C-alpha positions, 0 to 999 in steps of 0.5 A: 210463220206466226208465233204466239207465246200465250203461256208467258203473257201476263194477261193469259196467266192472270189467275193461274198462280197456284201454291206449293204449300211445302215450299211456301210459295206461289207459281204459275200452274204451267210450271207444276211438276206434280199434283195430288188430291187430299181431302177433296182439294187439289194441291200443286207442287213446284218440285217432285221433292215437295210433292213426295214430302207432302204425300208422306205427311200431309197433315204437316202442310195443310193449313199453311199459307203460301207467300207470294 
C-alpha cells in the first residue's frame, strides 16, 4: 500500500495560504472552517467564531491586512 500526503507537502501548499482578516493571520486554505463572500471577494476564516464576527460587521475588517 502506498500513502501520499500532499496536503502537507510544502511544494503542494505553495500559493494556498489565505488570510483570516478577523484574526489578522494567514493559514493554509485546507484548514479553513468557513468562507463567505462580501463585495465580490471571498474571505476565508480559521475559526467559525471569526466568520460570525465578520458577518456581523464586515466594514470593521475589510481593508485590514493580515500578518504572515
